[in-house]
N, C-alpha and C positions, 0 to 999 in steps of 0.2 A: 617618587623614586627620591631616595636620599643620597646626597652626593656631599661627601665629606669635605673635598677640596675641588674645585673648578681647576681645570687647565687644559693647556694644549695637547696634552697626551691624551686626554680623554676624547676631544675633538677630532685628533688623527685618528684614533682607534675607531670611532664611528664612522668618521668619513671613509676610511679604508675598508671597513667592513660593508658599507653601502656599495662601495665601488665594486668590490668582489661579487656581491650578489648580482650587481647589474651585469657584470662580466658573464657570470653564470647563466643569466636569463639569456643573454644574447648568444652565448654559446648552444643553448639549449635550442633556440630559434634556428641557429645554422644546422644542428644535428638533425631536427625535425624536417627541414627544408631538404636537407639531402635524403633523408628517407622517403620523404614525398617524391623527389626526382627520380631516385634509383628505381623504387618499385614502380612508378609509372612507366619509366622505360623497358623494364622486365616485361610489364603487361604489354606494352605497345610492341615489342619485339617476338613476344611469345604468341601472341593471340592468333598468328597465321599457322600455327601448328595444331591447334584445335581440331583440324581435319584430318590430321594423320593418324591413322589407326594406331600405330606404336606410341606416338607421343601425346595422345590425345589425354589421357588420365594424368600423366606427370604434369603437363602443361596446365591443366585444369588446377590440379592441386597447388601448384605455383602460383597461378593467377589469384585464386581465392586467397591464399595468406598474403598475397601483394596487396589485395584489397584491405584486408585486415589492418595491414601495415601503413596505407595510407590514411584510413579513417584514423588509427591511434595517432599517426604523426600531424596530421591536421587537429584533432583534438587539444593535443599539447600545445599548440600555438594560437588556438582559438581564444579570443578574449573571453573574460568571464562576463556572462550575462546576466539578467535578471536584476530586479530591484533590491538595492541596498537598504537595510534599515537605517532610517535618518539618524544623524547625528543630532545629539542635543547640544546646541551651540554654548548652552551655559555650563555644561559638563562634557567637554570633548573627550571622553573616554575610549572613544575607538581611534582609530589611525587617521587623525585630522591631515596628515601629510599625504596620504595617497588621494589621487583625484576622484577614483571610483567611491571613495567614503563620502567625500565632502560636495559632491556635485548636487545632493539634494538640500543644500544651504543655499540661501541668496548670497550675494557680496558680503553684505553687512554681516550677517551672521556669521560667515566666515571669519571676517575680520574680527569679530568678537570672541570667536573661540580661538583664533591665532592670539589674540591679546592675552586671554586666560593662560594659554600654553607659555607664552613667551614672559610672563609676567614673574616667573620664578626660573632659574636655572634647573633645578631638579625636575620640573615640569617640560623643559625643552628636551632635556636628556632623554626623558621617559617617553617622549613622543617620538625620538629618533630611533630610540630602542625598541619601541612597539612597531615602528614600520619595519626596521630590519628584521625583526621576528616574525611578523606577517609576510614579509617577502620571502624570507626562508621557508617557510611555511608553505606557500603558495609553489616555490619551487621544486620542494620535495613532494609534495602531495599532488602536483598536478603535471607540472610540465616534464620533469625529470622521471616521474612514475609512467607517463604514457609514453616517452621517448624510449624508456626500457621496453616496455611491452611491444612498441613498433620494432625495436631491433629483433627482440626475441621472435616476433612472428616471422619476419623476413628470414632470419637464420632457420626456423623450423620449417618455414617454407620449403627452402632449398634442401634439407633433409629429407622432409616428407616427399617431396617431387624426385629426388634420388632415389627413395626406397621404392617408391611407385614403379619409377622407369626400372629397376632392377626385376621387381616383380613381372612387369609387362613383358621384359626380355626374357627371364626364365621361363614363362608361361608359355612364350612363343618357341622357345626352344624345345620344351616338353612336347609341343604338338608337333 
């Protein structure tokens, strides 16, 4: 990465962007926790109505969508698993600043990779920009995507449950 002029304004920009991303990640965790709690409470309080002949199907629909909400919210906050492709300590072209990427290196390899990055200001900025980019990508494609799914499933569950309740009620009135 070519930097024409070093300055505190660049450091401030990168620091502020990183802080913003971390705050967004924290907000996503709180939202996912809210959805987990809410859906769990709805299931807990609704389950006893499954034996009621009028409420059985609306409650079943609500519980079904709450379970999907719980799975989506839990997946949103679940740490990324699997083995990362090992970084080459001689050419740290991956995100060397993210712990999930450098855990495959020994301490000495990590220090060597950091020395390469810190040898030139342009590489320092590139490492920070790469970290910001990958964190933003992770937030957009995983955390917020699955939180949106959790919210949508919960709302859809309420709507479907209400419609099923109306159908059951109208069917009972006709009979």
